[in-house]
VEXDREN-2710 file (C-alpha; in Angstrom, 1 decimal):
% VEXDREN-2710
k/r/px/py/pz
1/MET/0.1/-0.2/0.1
2/ARG/1.4/3.8/-0.4
3/LYS/0.8/6.3/2.0
4/ILE/-0.4/9.6/1.1
5/ASN/-1.1/12.0/4.2
6/VAL/-4.5/13.7/3.7
7/ASP/-2.2/17.4/4.7
8/VAL/-0.9/16.9/0.9
9/VAL/-4.5/16.5/-0.4
10/ARG/-5.3/19.9/1.3
11/GLU/-2.6/21.5/-0.2
12/THR/-3.0/20.6/-3.6
13/VAL/-6.5/21.3/-3.4
14/LYS/-5.8/24.7/-2.1
15/LYS/-3.4/25.6/-5.3
16/LEU/-5.1/24.0/-7.7
17/CYS/-8.8/26.3/-6.8
18/MET/-6.6/29.6/-7.1
19/GLU/-5.0/28.0/-10.1
20/ALA/-8.2/27.0/-12.1
21/ASN/-9.8/30.4/-11.3
22/TYR/-6.5/32.5/-12.5
23/TYR/-5.6/30.7/-15.3
24/CYS/-7.3/29.9/-18.8
25/ASN/-6.2/26.4/-20.3
26/ASN/-4.3/26.5/-23.5
27/ASP/-6.5/24.1/-25.3
28/ILE/-8.9/26.9/-24.5
29/ILE/-6.7/30.0/-25.5
30/ASP/-5.6/28.3/-28.4
31/ALA/-9.6/27.2/-29.8
32/LEU/-10.6/31.0/-28.8
33/LYS/-7.4/31.9/-31.3
34/LYS/-8.7/30.1/-34.0
35/SER/-12.6/31.0/-33.6
36/LYS/-11.2/34.3/-34.0
37/LYS/-9.8/33.8/-37.7
38/ASN/-12.9/32.2/-38.4
39/GLU/-15.4/35.1/-37.0
40/THR/-17.0/36.9/-39.4
41/SER/-18.7/39.2/-37.3
42/SER/-16.4/42.2/-36.5
43/ILE/-18.6/42.5/-32.8
44/GLY/-17.7/39.0/-32.2
45/SER/-14.1/39.4/-33.4
46/ASN/-13.9/42.4/-31.3
47/ILE/-15.1/40.2/-28.1
48/LEU/-13.1/37.7/-28.7
49/ASP/-10.2/40.1/-28.3
50/GLN/-11.3/41.0/-25.2
51/ILE/-11.8/37.8/-24.0
52/LEU/-8.2/36.8/-24.8
53/GLU/-6.8/39.9/-23.0
54/ASN/-9.2/39.4/-20.2
55/ALA/-7.4/35.8/-19.6
56/ASP/-3.7/37.2/-20.2
57/ILE/-4.3/40.1/-17.4
58/ALA/-5.8/37.4/-15.0
59/ASP/-2.6/35.1/-15.9
60/ARG/-0.2/38.0/-15.7
61/LYS/-1.9/39.5/-12.3
62/LYS/-2.9/36.2/-10.2
63/MET/-6.8/37.1/-10.7
64/PRO/-9.8/35.9/-11.2
65/ILE/-10.7/35.3/-14.7
66/CYS/-14.4/36.0/-14.1
67/GLN/-16.2/37.5/-10.8
68/ASP/-18.0/34.4/-10.4
69/THR/-15.2/32.2/-8.9
70/GLY/-17.9/29.5/-8.9
71/MET/-18.8/26.1/-6.5
72/ALA/-16.1/24.0/-6.2
73/ILE/-16.7/20.7/-8.1
74/ILE/-13.7/18.2/-7.1
75/PHE/-13.2/14.7/-9.2
76/LEU/-11.0/12.3/-7.3
77/THR/-9.5/9.3/-8.9
78/ILE/-8.1/7.3/-6.1
79/GLY/-6.2/3.9/-6.5
80/GLN/-7.2/1.4/-4.6
81/GLU/-3.7/0.6/-3.3
82/ILE/-3.7/4.2/-1.5
83/TYR/-4.1/4.6/2.0
84/PHE/-4.8/7.8/3.4
85/GLU/-3.3/8.6/7.0
86/GLY/-3.6/11.7/9.1
87/GLY/-7.7/12.4/8.8
88/LEU/-10.3/12.1/6.6
89/ILE/-9.8/12.6/2.7
90/GLU/-13.2/14.6/3.0
91/LYS/-12.4/17.1/5.4
92/ALA/-8.8/17.7/3.8
93/VAL/-10.7/18.6/0.2
94/GLN/-12.9/20.6/2.0
95/GLU/-10.6/22.4/4.0
96/GLY/-8.3/22.8/0.8
97/VAL/-11.4/24.8/-0.6
98/ARG/-11.9/27.1/2.1
99/GLN/-8.3/27.9/2.2
100/GLY/-7.8/28.2/-1.4
101/TYR/-10.9/30.6/-1.8
102/GLU/-9.8/32.2/1.5
103/GLU/-6.0/32.7/0.3
104/GLY/-6.3/33.5/-3.2
105/PHE/-9.0/36.0/-2.7
106/LEU/-11.7/34.3/-4.8
107/ARG/-15.6/35.0/-4.4
108/LYS/-17.5/33.2/-1.7
109/SER/-20.6/32.0/-3.7
110/ILE/-22.0/29.3/-1.7
111/VAL/-25.2/29.6/0.7
112/LYS/-25.7/27.0/4.1
113/ASP/-29.4/26.4/2.8
114/PRO/-31.2/27.0/-0.9
115/PHE/-34.1/28.9/0.7
116/ASP/-32.6/30.7/3.5
117/ARG/-29.7/31.7/1.2
118/VAL/-27.1/32.8/4.1
119/ASN/-23.7/32.9/2.8
120/THR/-21.1/29.8/4.5
121/GLY/-18.4/32.5/4.1
122/ASP/-15.7/30.2/2.9
123/ASN/-17.5/28.6/-0.3
124/THR/-17.4/25.6/1.1
125/PRO/-19.2/22.6/1.2
126/ALA/-17.3/21.8/-2.3
127/ILE/-18.9/19.0/-4.3
128/ILE/-16.9/15.8/-4.2
129/HIS/-16.5/13.0/-7.0
130/TYR/-15.0/10.1/-5.8
131/ASP/-13.5/7.3/-8.1
132/ILE/-11.8/4.0/-7.2
133/VAL/-8.9/2.7/-9.8
134/GLU/-6.2/0.2/-10.1
135/GLY/-3.1/1.6/-9.2
136/ASN/-1.3/3.6/-6.4
137/ARG/-2.0/7.3/-8.0
138/LEU/-4.0/9.8/-7.2
139/THR/-5.9/12.0/-9.8
140/ILE/-7.4/15.3/-8.5
141/GLU/-9.1/17.5/-10.5
142/VAL/-10.7/20.9/-9.1
143/ALA/-14.0/22.4/-11.8
144/PRO/-14.9/25.7/-10.4
145/LYS/-18.6/25.9/-12.1
146/GLY/-20.2/29.4/-12.1
147/PHE/-23.9/29.6/-12.5
148/GLY/-24.4/31.9/-15.6
149/SER/-23.6/28.8/-17.6
150/GLU/-25.1/26.1/-14.9
151/ASN/-28.3/27.7/-14.8
152/MET/-28.5/27.0/-18.5
153/SER/-28.0/23.5/-18.3
154/ARG/-30.8/21.0/-18.6
155/ILE/-31.9/16.8/-18.3
156/HIS/-33.8/15.7/-21.2
157/MET/-35.6/12.3/-20.0
158/LEU/-36.1/11.1/-23.5
159/LYS/-38.0/7.7/-24.6
160/PRO/-36.2/5.1/-26.5
161/SER/-38.5/6.1/-29.5
162/ASP/-37.0/9.6/-29.9
163/GLY/-33.7/8.0/-30.7
164/ILE/-30.3/9.8/-32.1
165/GLU/-32.5/12.7/-33.6
166/GLY/-34.5/13.5/-30.4
167/ALA/-31.0/13.8/-28.9
168/LYS/-29.6/16.1/-31.6
169/GLU/-32.8/18.3/-30.6
170/ALA/-32.5/18.2/-26.9
171/ILE/-29.1/19.1/-27.2
172/ILE/-29.6/21.9/-29.9
173/SER/-32.5/23.4/-28.3
174/THR/-30.7/23.8/-24.8
175/VAL/-27.8/25.7/-26.3
176/ASP/-30.3/27.7/-28.1
177/LEU/-32.4/28.6/-25.1
178/ALA/-29.1/29.6/-22.9
179/GLY/-28.7/32.3/-25.7
180/GLY/-25.9/35.0/-24.4
181/ASN/-26.9/33.7/-20.7
182/ALA/-24.0/31.4/-20.4
183/CYS/-21.0/33.7/-21.6
184/PRO/-20.7/32.2/-25.1
185/PRO/-19.0/30.8/-26.8
186/MET/-19.8/27.8/-24.8
187/ILE/-18.3/24.6/-24.3
188/ILE/-20.7/21.8/-24.1
189/GLY/-20.6/18.7/-21.8
190/VAL/-23.0/15.9/-22.7
191/GLY/-24.1/12.7/-21.3
192/ILE/-26.3/10.2/-22.7
193/GLY/-27.5/7.1/-21.0
194/GLY/-27.4/5.7/-17.5
195/SER/-29.9/7.2/-15.3
196/PHE/-31.0/10.5/-14.2
197/GLU/-27.9/11.4/-12.0
198/LYS/-25.7/9.2/-14.7
199/ALA/-26.5/11.4/-17.2
200/ALA/-26.3/14.7/-15.7
201/PHE/-22.1/13.4/-14.0
202/LEU/-21.1/12.6/-17.3
203/SER/-22.4/16.0/-18.5
204/LYS/-20.3/17.5/-15.9
205/LYS/-17.4/15.4/-16.5
206/ALA/-17.2/15.7/-20.3
207/LEU/-16.5/19.3/-19.5
208/LEU/-13.1/18.1/-18.2
209/ARG/-11.9/17.0/-21.5
210/ASP/-9.4/19.6/-23.9
211/VAL/-11.4/21.1/-26.4
212/GLY/-11.5/19.2/-29.7
213/GLU/-10.6/16.2/-28.0
214/HIS/-13.1/13.6/-29.6
215/SER/-14.4/10.5/-28.3
216/VAL/-13.0/7.3/-29.5
217/ILE/-16.4/5.6/-30.1
218/PRO/-16.6/6.4/-34.1
219/TYR/-20.4/7.4/-34.1
220/VAL/-20.0/9.6/-31.0
221/LYS/-17.1/11.3/-32.3
222/ASN/-19.2/11.9/-35.5
223/LEU/-22.3/13.3/-33.8
224/GLU/-19.9/16.1/-31.9
225/ILE/-18.6/17.0/-35.1
226/GLU/-22.0/17.3/-36.4
227/LEU/-23.6/19.4/-33.5
228/LEU/-20.7/21.7/-33.2
229/GLU/-21.2/22.8/-36.9
230/ARG/-24.9/23.2/-36.2
231/ILE/-24.6/24.9/-33.0
232/ASN/-22.4/27.2/-34.6
233/GLN/-24.9/28.3/-37.4
234/LEU/-27.6/29.5/-34.5
235/GLY/-26.1/33.0/-35.0
236/ILE/-26.1/33.4/-30.9
237/GLY/-21.8/34.5/-31.6
238/PRO/-19.6/35.5/-28.9
239/GLN/-21.3/36.9/-25.5
240/GLY/-25.0/36.6/-27.6
241/LEU/-24.2/39.5/-29.9
242/GLY/-24.2/37.4/-33.3
243/GLY/-21.4/35.5/-34.7
244/ARG/-20.3/32.2/-36.0
245/THR/-18.6/31.2/-32.8
246/THR/-21.1/30.2/-30.5
247/ALA/-19.4/27.1/-29.0
248/LEU/-15.9/26.0/-29.0
249/GLY/-16.5/22.5/-28.7
250/ILE/-19.0/20.2/-27.8
251/HIS/-18.0/16.6/-25.6
252/ILE/-20.2/13.7/-25.2
253/GLU/-20.0/10.8/-22.9
254/VAL/-22.0/7.7/-23.1
255/PHE/-23.2/4.9/-20.9
256/PRO/-25.2/1.9/-21.2
257/THR/-29.2/2.6/-19.6
258/HIS/-32.3/0.9/-19.2
259/ILE/-34.6/-0.7/-21.8
260/ALA/-37.0/2.3/-21.2
261/GLY/-35.0/5.1/-21.0
262/LEU/-32.9/7.6/-22.8
263/PRO/-31.6/10.2/-20.5
264/VAL/-29.6/13.1/-22.2
265/ALA/-27.9/15.9/-19.7
266/VAL/-26.8/18.7/-21.2
267/ASN/-24.4/20.7/-19.0
268/ILE/-23.4/24.2/-20.4
269/GLY/-19.7/25.6/-20.1
270/CYS/-19.1/29.3/-20.5
271/HIS/-15.7/30.5/-22.6
272/VAL/-13.4/29.7/-19.8
273/THR/-14.9/26.7/-18.3
274/ARG/-12.2/26.2/-15.5
275/HIS/-10.2/23.2/-14.4
276/ALA/-7.0/22.4/-12.7
277/LYS/-5.4/19.1/-12.1
278/LYS/-2.6/17.3/-10.6
279/ILE/-1.6/13.6/-10.4
280/ILE/0.2/12.8/-6.9
END
């Protein structure tokens, strides 16, 4: 067994919370630059310039890319040969989020109760997803999710007879409904199959892929290519002001499902769709 002290987990989560909010990933920067070359709208092109400038300023000054520094979503991929010592991993992750948002001067956006709306004051609790795999490595991925884009996400419980065309329509209609509210150009995560909650989880995890990294399943890859083209024909454009750059990418994950179901979850990500990862 490999021993990992939970203090290492806490420190890693703290740093990743800050990194994810300060630095726009290179794949997204590259996609924005590529989109600018193909953008025919002068307003859209100007907005893409401003988005790139904003990312550059955040990087150089180590300040948040967006004022909505998000709800912290943590993905832990844990090798089953790891033994955690020094305390509970759950507490270590939450403390890492608390310290990261405090020391990083990141906005605290979490309320204790969905109706009382009293702020927790430290951006906890985070949402933590655990995945147990072979080996003795620990992968920690922090994905702060702002709610301008999260609020535009949808889950559709389709009938099997709706088929792939029904799934396409559900995805495109969700993006069209989002319009400029999700700070486009968007990155779109889609989960198809499983159950109500599994499809939603898959759609969230799909946002962790690098922009342009297609599914290894041929028909899913073709679906991603087709849908991105159709979405960019909607005319929503950067920040919803028109143009051909409505989305930078669409990532689809599929999973076996019940004979009577066809769940389709669409998780909208804004143009920064933040995430930072470290393997220990």
